[in-house]
C-alpha positions as CSV (number, residue, x, y, z in Angstrom):
1,M,72.5,188.8,8.7
2,N,71.1,186.7,5.6
3,Y,71.9,188.8,2.2
4,E,68.8,188.9,0.5
5,P,69.1,189.4,-3.5
6,D,67.6,192.2,-5.7
7,I,64.4,191.0,-7.6
8,S,64.6,192.6,-10.9
9,L,62.8,193.0,-14.1
10,D,65.5,193.9,-16.0
11,E,66.8,190.7,-15.8
12,P,65.2,187.7,-18.2
13,T,62.3,186.0,-16.4
14,I,63.3,182.6,-16.4
15,R,66.7,181.6,-17.3
16,V,67.4,177.7,-17.3
17,D,71.3,177.1,-17.7
18,G,72.2,173.5,-18.4
19,V,69.6,171.9,-16.2
20,N,69.5,168.0,-15.6
21,H,67.0,166.9,-12.9
22,G,65.8,163.4,-12.0
23,Y,64.7,160.8,-9.4
24,I,66.7,160.1,-6.4
25,S,67.4,156.5,-8.5
26,G,69.1,158.5,-11.0
27,E,66.7,158.4,-13.8
28,N,66.8,161.6,-15.6
29,V,63.4,163.3,-16.1
30,L,65.0,166.7,-17.8
31,G,68.3,166.5,-19.5
32,D,70.6,169.3,-20.3
33,L,68.1,172.3,-20.8
34,N,68.7,175.9,-22.1
35,I,65.7,177.8,-22.4
36,E,65.4,181.9,-21.7
37,L,62.3,183.8,-21.5
38,N,62.4,187.5,-21.4
39,S,60.2,189.9,-19.8
40,G,57.3,190.4,-21.5
41,S,57.1,187.1,-23.6
42,F,54.7,184.9,-24.4
43,T,55.4,181.5,-25.0
44,F,53.9,177.6,-25.5
45,L,55.5,174.6,-23.8
46,T,54.3,171.8,-25.7
47,G,55.5,168.1,-25.9
48,P,53.7,164.3,-25.5
49,S,52.8,163.3,-22.1
50,G,55.7,162.2,-19.7
51,S,57.8,164.5,-21.6
52,G,59.1,166.4,-18.5
53,K,57.0,169.2,-18.8
54,T,55.3,169.5,-15.7
55,T,58.6,168.8,-14.1
56,L,60.1,172.0,-15.9
57,L,56.9,173.9,-14.6
58,Q,57.4,173.1,-11.1
59,L,61.3,174.1,-11.0
60,L,59.8,177.5,-13.1
61,Y,57.6,178.1,-10.2
62,A,60.3,177.6,-7.7
63,A,58.2,174.4,-6.3
64,Q,61.2,172.3,-7.0
65,K,65.1,172.8,-7.0
66,P,67.3,171.4,-10.1
67,R,69.5,168.5,-9.1
68,N,72.4,170.0,-11.6
69,G,72.7,173.3,-13.5
70,K,70.7,176.5,-12.5
71,V,67.1,178.1,-12.8
72,S,66.9,181.9,-12.3
73,L,64.0,183.5,-11.9
74,F,64.2,187.4,-12.2
75,G,67.5,186.9,-11.8
76,V,67.8,185.1,-8.5
77,D,69.0,181.6,-8.6
78,T,66.5,179.7,-6.8
79,S,68.7,177.0,-6.0
80,N,70.6,179.2,-3.5
81,A,67.8,181.5,-2.6
82,T,66.5,181.4,1.0
83,R,63.0,180.3,1.7
84,K,62.4,184.2,2.3
85,T,63.7,185.3,-1.2
86,L,61.5,182.1,-2.8
87,T,58.7,183.4,-1.2
88,R,58.8,186.9,-2.8
89,L,59.4,185.2,-6.1
90,R,56.6,183.1,-5.8
91,R,54.3,186.3,-4.9
92,R,55.1,187.3,-8.3
93,I,54.0,184.3,-9.9
94,G,50.6,183.3,-11.0
95,V,50.2,179.9,-11.7
96,V,47.5,177.8,-13.2
97,Y,47.7,174.2,-12.2
98,Q,46.0,171.1,-13.8
99,D,44.5,169.6,-10.9
100,F,43.3,173.5,-10.0
101,R,44.2,173.1,-6.1
102,L,41.4,175.0,-5.0
103,L,40.7,175.1,-1.3
104,N,37.3,173.1,-0.9
105,H,36.5,175.1,2.2
106,L,36.3,178.4,0.3
107,T,34.1,179.9,-2.1
108,A,35.1,180.7,-5.5
109,Y,35.2,184.5,-4.2
110,E,37.4,183.6,-1.8
111,N,39.6,180.8,-3.7
112,A,40.3,183.4,-6.4
113,A,41.0,186.5,-3.8
114,L,43.8,184.3,-1.8
115,P,46.8,185.8,-3.2
116,L,45.8,189.2,-2.1
117,R,44.4,187.9,1.4
118,V,48.1,186.6,2.1
119,T,49.7,189.1,1.1
120,G,48.3,191.1,4.2
121,K,45.8,193.1,2.0
122,H,42.4,194.2,3.2
123,E,39.0,192.8,1.4
124,R,38.0,196.2,1.4
125,E,40.7,196.8,-1.6
126,Y,40.2,194.1,-3.6
127,R,36.7,192.8,-3.2
128,D,35.2,195.0,-6.3
129,D,38.5,193.8,-8.4
130,V,38.2,190.2,-7.5
131,I,34.4,190.3,-8.2
132,D,34.8,192.0,-11.4
133,L,37.5,189.2,-12.8
134,L,35.0,186.5,-11.6
135,N,32.3,188.1,-13.7
136,W,34.7,188.2,-16.7
137,V,35.3,184.5,-16.8
138,G,31.7,183.9,-16.5
139,L,31.3,182.9,-12.5
140,G,29.5,186.1,-11.9
141,D,26.6,183.7,-10.7
142,R,28.7,181.7,-8.5
143,I,30.9,183.6,-6.7
144,T,29.3,182.0,-3.4
145,A,29.7,179.0,-4.6
146,K,32.4,176.2,-3.2
147,P,34.4,173.9,-5.3
148,T,32.6,170.9,-4.6
149,T,29.5,172.3,-6.3
150,L,31.3,173.6,-9.6
151,S,31.7,171.8,-12.6
152,G,35.7,170.5,-14.0
153,G,35.3,173.7,-16.6
154,E,34.2,176.1,-13.5
155,Q,36.6,175.1,-11.0
156,Q,39.3,175.7,-14.1
157,R,37.7,179.4,-14.5
158,V,38.4,180.0,-10.8
159,A,41.7,178.8,-10.8
160,I,42.7,180.9,-13.6
161,A,41.2,184.2,-11.7
162,R,43.1,182.9,-8.7
163,A,46.6,183.2,-10.9
164,L,45.5,186.5,-12.6
165,V,44.0,188.5,-9.5
166,N,47.4,190.2,-8.6
167,K,48.6,191.0,-12.0
168,P,51.7,189.0,-11.9
169,D,54.7,189.4,-13.6
170,L,54.9,186.0,-14.7
171,L,52.5,183.8,-15.4
172,I,53.1,179.9,-15.7
173,A,49.7,177.6,-16.9
174,D,49.2,174.2,-17.3
175,E,46.9,173.1,-19.6
176,P,44.6,176.5,-18.7
177,T,41.8,176.1,-21.5
178,G,41.8,172.0,-21.0
179,N,38.3,171.7,-18.9
180,V,36.1,174.7,-21.0
181,D,34.4,174.7,-23.9
182,P,36.0,176.1,-27.2
183,E,34.2,179.5,-26.7
184,M,35.1,180.0,-23.2
185,G,38.8,178.9,-24.1
186,E,39.3,181.8,-26.2
187,R,37.7,183.9,-24.1
188,L,40.1,183.0,-21.5
189,M,43.4,183.2,-23.7
190,R,42.4,186.7,-24.5
191,L,42.2,187.8,-20.8
192,I,45.5,186.1,-20.6
193,L,46.8,187.8,-23.8
194,E,45.4,191.3,-22.7
195,L,47.5,190.5,-19.4
196,N,50.7,189.7,-21.6
197,R,50.1,193.1,-23.8
198,R,49.0,195.6,-21.3
199,L,51.2,194.6,-18.1
200,S,54.0,192.8,-20.0
201,T,53.1,189.7,-18.0
202,T,55.8,187.0,-19.3
203,V,53.5,184.2,-19.9
204,L,54.6,180.4,-20.5
205,I,51.4,178.0,-21.3
206,A,52.0,174.1,-21.7
207,T,49.5,172.7,-23.5
208,H,48.5,169.9,-25.9
209,D,46.5,171.9,-27.9
210,I,47.9,172.0,-31.2
211,T,45.2,174.1,-32.8
212,L,45.5,177.4,-30.2
213,V,49.4,177.0,-30.7
214,D,49.1,177.2,-34.4
215,R,46.1,180.0,-34.1
216,L,48.2,182.6,-31.9
217,G,51.7,181.9,-33.9
218,A,53.8,182.5,-30.4
219,P,57.1,180.9,-29.8
220,V,57.4,177.3,-28.9
221,V,59.3,175.1,-26.9
222,R,58.9,171.6,-27.3
223,L,60.2,168.5,-24.9
224,E,60.6,164.8,-25.5
225,N,61.8,162.5,-23.2
226,G,63.0,165.3,-21.1
227,L,65.0,167.0,-23.7
228,L,64.6,170.3,-25.7
229,V,64.0,169.0,-29.2
230,H,62.3,172.3,-30.8
231,Q,62.1,175.9,-30.6
232,R,60.0,177.8,-33.2
233,G,60.4,181.7,-33.3
234,D,62.2,183.9,-31.4
235,V,61.8,182.5,-27.3
236,G,62.3,185.1,-25.2
237,A,60.6,187.6,-27.3
238,G,57.0,188.3,-28.3
239,G,55.0,186.9,-31.0
240,G,51.6,187.3,-33.1
241,H,49.2,186.3,-30.6
242,H,46.1,186.8,-32.7
243,V,42.9,185.4,-31.2
């Protein structure tokens, strides 16, 4: 019988211990990272293109395993976790991908509802909530539209709705406001902040938008050439978060 470890909110949501991660050729993408994000924290991840942000995010939502060191999610070491445990972990994580990753044969509503559908919930349990969320992100008149008929900004909003629909314990977002106008960007950030405040969802947002970072005043982790070069604020705790 395989032992399935407990997944606990009492543990730090994310703990990165001495992680070195690179290509098979031996070239390092990330070097000796140590980061801890406590439950309910709100943190920005910044750095220039090619600094390793996307690779770090992939490690944090268990799409990859570190070559050296340890990444723990909710107290579970992802390197030693079984496929079943990784599935359980991922269901507690909402991810906003920079390239959206919507399914073109599904409508905006069906894409947003997908995380609930795959857990076996019946549509009558979630239909109203999904429609309310799509209305909130300004897509009430695009519910039946498919991704190929949506603009980049509209696809981004569907992707954000999908990431938030099951009220995750951890939200990881890669440039979530990068394809929307400033007004919609602020609206989406208010939604994410509300999730953080009301449900104590741990939030990690990768962004190049320094204006956004400065305005919210949240803790910052900065990477350069795969190395942690700067931490601003108490990473692991809450910040100012004013929008």
